[in-house]
N, C-alpha and C positions, 0 to 999 in steps of 0.2 A: 324455304325453311323446312317444309315437310320432307323434302328429299335429303336434307342434311341430317334430320333426325333418323330417317330410314337408314342412312349410311352408318350412323353411329350404332344403331341397333344391330346392324349386320356384322359389327366387329365381334371377335371372341370376347367373352366376359373379362378375361385378364387384360387384354389389350385395351378394352374400354375403361377399366379401372385405372390403368397407367395414364391413359389420355386425360381422364378426368382429374387425376392427381396433378399432372403437369399443368393443366389449365388453371386449377385453383392456385398452385404455386406461382404461376406467371401473373395472374390477376393480383394476388396479394403482394408480390414483389413490385408491380407497377404502382399499386396504391401506396405502399410505404415509401417508395422512392419519390413519388409525387409529393408526399407529405413532408419528408425530410429535405428533399431538394438536391442532395448530393451524396454520392457514395463511391468507393473504389470500384474498379471493374468487377462486375458481379454477374454470375451465371445462374440459371435455374438449378435447383437442388444443391449444388456445391457452394453457391454464393461466391464470396470473395476469397475462398480458401486458397487459391493459387497465389494471388498477390499477397495475402496474409503470410503464407509460408515463405515466400521470397523475402519478406521484410521482417521475419520473426525476430531477428537479432538487432533490429533498429526500429522497433515499434514507435518509440517516442518521436523520432525524426519523421517517420512515415505519417503518423497521425498529424503532426505539425504541418507537413506539406499539404495533406488533404484538407485540413481545416483552413489553411491559407487560400486554397483554391475555391473553397465553398463560399458562395455569396452570402450565406447566413452564418458562416463559421460553425456549421453543424454538419456532421456526417453520420451516415448509417453504415455499420459494420455488421454484416450478416454472413455467416459461413456455416458449412456443414459441421455438426458435432459441437456447436456452441450456441449460446443464447444470442438473440438479436441484441446488438449494442448500439446506442446512440451516443456519440461523443460530441461535446459542444465546447466552444470557447467564446460563445456569444455572451457578453456581460449581462444582458437582460435575462437570458436563460439561467445563467449561474446564480444571479440574485434571486430569481423565482424559485429555484431548486433548493438553495442553501438558506434562504431567509424568508421570503414571502410565503411560500407554501411547503416549508420543510417537512411537515408531518406526512405529506403525501408522497415523499420520496425516500422510503427506507432503503437501507443498503441491500436488503434482500438476501435470500438463501444462497444464490450463486456467488455473491461477493463474500459473505461470511464463511461459506464452505471452503473457499480458496485460502483464506487467511486464518481459518479457525485453529489449525494446529499451532500456528505461530502466535497469534494474538489472543487466542482463547475467547473468553467472554468479557474482555475489557471494553472500555468505553468506545474504542475505535472500531469495534467489530460487533456491536449489538444494536438493536433497534428497540423502539417502544418503551415500555415501563422500565426495563433493565437499564437502558441508556439514560432515561430521566433520573433514576435513582443514583447512578454513578455521577451524573452531572451535578446533581444537588449536593452530593457528598463532597465533590471537589470545590464547588462554588461556596460551600459552607466554610471551607478552610481558606479559600483564596477569593478575594474580590477581584474584579477585573483590573482595578487600579493596582492592587498589591501584586498580582501576577505580572503585570507590565513592569512595575518597578523592580521586582526581584529578578526578572529575566534580563532587563537592561543592565542592572548592576552585575549580574553574573557574566553577561556578555562583555562588559567593559573590563572586568577583572581578568577574564581569559584573554582578551585582545591585548590589553596593556601589560599584563604580567607574563603571558606565555607566547602569544602569536607574534607580536611586534619584535620582542627581543630575539626570537628565533629567526625571523626574517632579516633582522639586522646582522646576525651572525652569518647567515647565508650570503649576504651582500659583501661582508668583510672577507669571507673565505672564497668568494666568487664561485659558489656552488650552484648547480642547476638541479631543481627538484620538480617532481610532478605536482603542479599546483592543485589539481583536483584532488589528488590523494591527500595533500596537506590539509585542504579545507574539510575533507571528509573526516579526518582524524580530529580536527579542531571542533567540528560540529558534534561529534560523538562525545567529546569531553564536556562541552557545554550542556548537552542533554543529560549526561550522567550527573553533573553537578546540580542542575536544576531539579531533576526528579529524585535522585538517590542521595544527593549530598556528597558524592565522591569527589574529593579534592586532594587526594594524596598521590603525588607523582611517584612515591616509592612503592606503592601497591602495584598489583598486576591487573587492575581493571581499567584505569585510564590509558590513553594511547600516547606514546611518545610522538611528538609532532614531526620528528625527522623521518621521512619516508624510507630512509635507508635502514631503519630499525623495524623489526616485525611489530605488528599491531598486537594489542592485548588479547588474551584468550577470549574475554567477554566480547570484545568488538569483533573478533574473527567469527565466533559462533553466531553473533547477531547478524553479521553480514551474510553468512552462509544461509541462515534461515530466511532472511529477507529476500535474497536472490532466488532461492528455490521456490519460495512462495510466489514471487513475481512471475517466475517461469510457468507456474501453473496457469496463470491467467493468459499467458502468451502462447500456451500450447495450442497448435492447430486443432487438435481434438482433445476435449476434456477427458475423454475416456482413458487416455493414455496414462495420465498421472494417477487416476483413481485405481487403475489396475496395478500400477507400481506400488501404490500405497498399500493395497490389499495384500500384495505379495511381499512387501517389506524389502524391496530391492532398489538399487540405483539411487537416483537423487532423493527419492522419498525416504530411504534409509538414512541418508546424510541429513535430511531435514529433521527427522526424529532425533538423531544424535545431537544436532546443533541446538534444537529447542530444549532438550534435556540439560545440556550444558548451561544454556542461558538461565533456565529455571534454577538450577543448582547454585550457580554463582550469585544470582539475585537474592535467593533465599538466604544465603550466607551473609550477604550485605544487610538484609533485614534483621537477622538475628544479632549480628554485631552491633547494629544501630540501636536495637532495643536494649541490649546489654549496656551500651555506652550511655544511653539517655536515662537509664534506670527509671522506667516508666511508672514505678510505684509512687512517684510524687515529684520527681525532678521537673523543673520548668524548662521551656524551650530555650531560654537564655539567648534570644536573638537568632536562633536557627530558623531558616525559612524554607528549606527545601521541602518538596511535597511529601516525601516519605516520612520525614521527621514530624511534620504536622499531623499526618494521618495516625502515626504511632502515638503521638501525644494525646490525640483526641479519642484514642481507644478504638479506632476503626479497623 
């Protein structure tokens, strides 16, 4: 042991620092790997940056494959330039995080920073008191039962009134469409009706179900903002998108433009809804969408 210490002290100071840093990283990596139990091919310092970069365009498939291989359905993803991430599909872990001990698992700054430009300080992107206040606001207007009933009714109306007739017409005309694209448009229309009360096919906010027609400007801007925000999280190095945002170029410029368009169109919907409802005293008269309820309550 004494000879080993003497050998270390004989190193140049800079070499000794590098050796000590490498040793600490190696020990920490072994400790974390032992705790989590499974991770993609990982190297000291760079972590799994190489395999992450190779799979950057199929992250969902890659994570799914790794989770299926893990005995605990839990993996560690650690790479240079990003925070250490633990991904789990273990039902006991999910229940513990989302239910049993929810308060101890905030979204945290890395998550809210990635989605902040798109989601702002809405309920899906905040923690603590701000999250609790928004949750109470929504729960005051919607009980769990009323939410379920309204959503199911909305879904049934869209399926029976829009989706099934359109699919019947495709069958009669023997047309082939991209089913994923079709369901994406259908889902967007359901969400718009549930949250904003948009139910007018003659407007330019809902999507035509036929994939051969362009999607609505609101849906297009929403998709662009969601895709670029997701790419932030999938970037091999977080510093890249932050620099692009600071310079206002590339995808970050497109994100800013898409978010502005979403905000402009949604604000127009809100103003038109207020005018239509005449909030000075008019009752809801059976209207159940979230926006109408919030406007009616003066929130």
